[in-house]
N, C-alpha and C positions, 0 to 999 in steps of 0.2 A: 558328432564326435566332441567330447569334452576336451577343454584345453588342459595341457600338461601343467600341473600346479608346481611351482618352484617356491618353496618357503625358505626365506633367508632369516637366520637367527641372529639378532643384534645384541651386542653387549657394549657397556660403557667404554669409551676410549678407543673404539675401533677406528682404523684409518679410513679416511674418506674414499681413497682410490679403490680399496678392496671392497667397499660397498657399491661404488659406482659401476664397477665392471659387470657384476651380475644384473644390476639395474639396466645398464645399456643393452646387454645381450638378450636378457629374458623379459625385461620390463618395458622395452620400447615396442610399440605395436608394429609388427612386421607381417601382418596378415595378408599383405599383398604378395608375400613370398609363399607362406604356408598359413592356411586358415583351418582351425584356430591356431594362433601363435601361443606362446607360453602365457601363463597367468602367474605373475609375480606377487608374492604376499610377504610383507615384512612382519616379523614376530619378535617379541621380547617377553621376558618374564612379567606376567600380570599386565602386559601391554604398556609397561612403563616407558616414558620418553627416554631416548638414548642420546647422549652427547658424544659427538665424534671428536677425534684429535684436533680437527680444524675448527672446533667451536660450534659446528652445526648441531641443531637439535632435531632428531627424527622421532616422530610419534607413530609407532606401529599400530595397525588396526587389529592385530591378532596376537594371542598369547602363545606360549610354547606348545599348547595342545594341538596347534595347527600342524606341527611337524609330522605327527603320526598320520595325518590325513592328506598330506601332500604326496606328490609323486617323487620329487627330488628335494632334498634338504641341503641347504648351503650354509656352512659356518664360515664367515669371513675371518680376517685376522683379528687377533685379540690384543688388548692392552697387556703390558707386562705382568700386572698383578693377576690377571685372569690366566695367563700362561702358567704362572707358578702354581696357582690353585684354581683350576677351571670351575666355574659356577656349578654347584651340585645339581640345581634344577635343570640347567641346560644339558649337562652330561646325561642325566636320566632321561630327558626328553629325546635326545639323540639316540640313546640306547633303545628306547621304546620304538622310535621311528624305524630303526634298522630291523628290529624284531618283527615289525609289522610289514616288512618287505620293501621299505622305501630305499631309494638310492641316496647315499649320504656323501657329501662333497665338502672338502675343506679347502680354504684359500689361505696360503701362507701359514701363519701361526694358529689358525683355526684348527690345525691338526692336533693341537694339544687336547682339545675337547674329544676328538675321536679316539685319541690314545687313552684318555682317562676313562672313556666308555668301554674300553676293551675291544673296540672294533678293529684295531690294528695289530693285535697280538699275532705274531707269526707271519705277518704280512710286510711287504715292502711299502714304504711311504716316503714322502718328501716334504720339505718345508723350505723356507728361506735358508740359504747356505749359512748365514750368520747364526741361525738357531739350530742347525742340524746336530751339532755336538751336544748341546744342552738337551735336546729332545731325546737323543739316544741314551744319554745318561739317566734321564728321568724315567724313561720307559724302555728298559733293556730288551723287552720282548718284541719291540718293533725294529724291523730292519730299515734303517734310515739311509736313503740314497740321496746325497746332496748334489749329485751331478746332473740330475734330470730336471726338466721343466714341470712335469707332472707324472703321476703314476695312476694308471687305470687298473684297478683290481676288481673289476666287475661292478658290484654295487657300492664299492667304497673307492673314492677317488680323492687324491690329494695333489695340491699344486705347490710350486715354489713361491717365492715372494713377488709381490707387487705386480709387474707386468705379466708374470706367468699366469695370473688370474685370467687374462685374455686368452692365452693358449688353452687353458683347461675349459673355459666356458665355450669356446668355439669347438673344442673337441666334443663336448656334450651335444652341441647342435649337430655336429657331424655324425655322432652315434645315433641321434634321434631321427634326423632328416636326410642324412647323406652329405656327400662332399660338395655337390653343387650348391645346396642351400647354405652350408657353412661358408663356402667361398663368397657367396653373394653378401652375407652378413659382414664378412671381413672387408669386402670392398666398400661397403657403406660406412664401416668404421675406419676406413683408410689404414688398415693394418694387414700384415701378411696372414694368410689363412693358416699357415703352419710355419713356425720359425724353426730354422735348422739348429741342430746341436742342443746343448743343455746348459745348466748353470755353470759348468766348468769354464765356459768362455768368459764368464763375468768374475769368477773367483780369481783366476790367474790371468794377469795381463798378457796379451798377445804381443810377441816381439815384432817391432816394425820391420818393414821390408816387403818384398814381393811386388806384384804389379800394382799400379796406381789404382786406388779405390778398393784394395783388398780383393777378396774372392768373388765379390758381387758380380762383376762383369763375366767372369768365367762360369759362374753358376747360371746366370741368365742365358748365356750362349748354350750351355748344356741342355737346359730345359727346352730350348727352341730346336734342338737337334736330337731329341731322344729316339727318333726313328732310325738313327744311324748307329753303327757299332761304335761305342765310345770306350776308350781305354784311358788309363792313368796318363799315358804318354800324350794322348790327344789334349787332355785338360792341362797337363803341365806345359805343353807347347803354347797354349793360349795364355798361360800365366808367365811365360818366358822363364821357366824354372826347369831344373832337371826333374825327372819323374820321382826320384828318391826324396829330393827336397820338397817337392810339391805334396807328395803323399804325407810326409811328416807334418808340414804346415797345415794341410787340410784337416788332418786328425786333431791337431791342436785347436784350430779355430772352429770347426764344425762339430767335432765330437765323435765322428764315425769315419770309416775309410771312404775314399772316393767311390769305390765300387758299391759299397753299401748305400751311399747316398744316391747314386744313379738308379739302383734297384728301387729304392723308395719312391723316387720321382716317377719312375715308369709305372709303378703300381698306382700312384695317385692320379696320373694321367688316365690310366685304364679305368679307374673308378669314375672319373668325371665323364669319360666317353660312354661308359655303360649306363650312367644315369641320364645323360642328356641327349643321346643320339640313338638312332636305330641301326647304326653301323654293325655289321656282323662281327662276331667275336674274332674271326680270323683277321679282319682288317684292323680291328683294335689292337691285336697282338703286333701287327706290323707297325702301326702308328706309334705304339708305345715302346717299340724297340725290342720286343720279345721274340720276334721272328715268326714263331708258330703258335697256334692256339694251345698246343700241348705245353709249350714253355710258359705261356701266360697262365694257364691253369695251375701249373706247378708252383710258380712264384707267388701268384695271387693267393692261392690257398694257404701257402706258408705264412704270408703276411696278414691276410684278412681273415683267415680261418673258414671261409666259405668259397664256393666256386664262383667264377665270373657270372655264369648264368643265374645262379641263385641270388647274387648281389644285384644284378640287373632287375630281376623279378621283384625284389623287395623295394629297392630304392627308386628305380625308375618309375614304378607304379605309384609309389608314395609321392614323389615329386610332381608327377603329371596330374594325379587326382586331386592334390591339395592346391595346386596353383591354377588348375583349369587349363593347362597348356598341354600340347602334344609334342613329344620329343621329335626332333627332325634331324636328319643327317647334317654334319658340318663338313 
């Protein structure tokens, strides 16, 4: 099996962090988890050396023609000059890659290239919240959502700024190889496999108060007790707040309601159990707090769009065959 090729298109003045994230996720050899791992290729127009904002010089081995031959194309953040007028050669290369069936991904202000290529017309996309208004004004056909960390529109994905690059790249690993593999990569990177909430928590300051340490201890407790019936009153009691106050504060800090968050955590636990164990679906439903397999199928299908059995068939087989391990009950 050939490695999944990730081509990263570089432009002068790109921030170092937005380059280092795809390099860390896709360019670090993790064939002990999945073999083959990704094949990262750096590209620029005419393979010219690129100078980053930090003064580093990167010399890509490939030109922009590689984008149409890759499996995934990543456009990292741009310098301001390229945001205002995206390089025509890069815009055309991205447009050609998408027409050839490639998955196209932008990080932060790399979204300007995708917008200029027409890939986002009529679609929802995101970027750093500081650039959201500017992007919406320059490309009115794009539905800009400044609240989220990333947007997955199938073959076109966009992320918010800076650290959201980690969220989106781990999401790509999750899409390609399943939750268990993405979680392991996150553990090695010492980062959460999935951050809660969206950009809104960074745009608007959260008012002080509540239990010491914020909602973290309450969320950790809830994750450890997903097999129990959990209510807003239960979580509010752990936070020493009234249910009404807790629900309001939770929405402000996390970006979703407490019950929406609990459902998401239960689905994610079910995903991991389906991938990494032979436990019957009925037991997984109980462990994840759905109670019955029928309830699990209903909610799992609504969130993931496939049945638990189909998910297990695809991702458990993929994980075990590529790692050479056999899933065992936990």
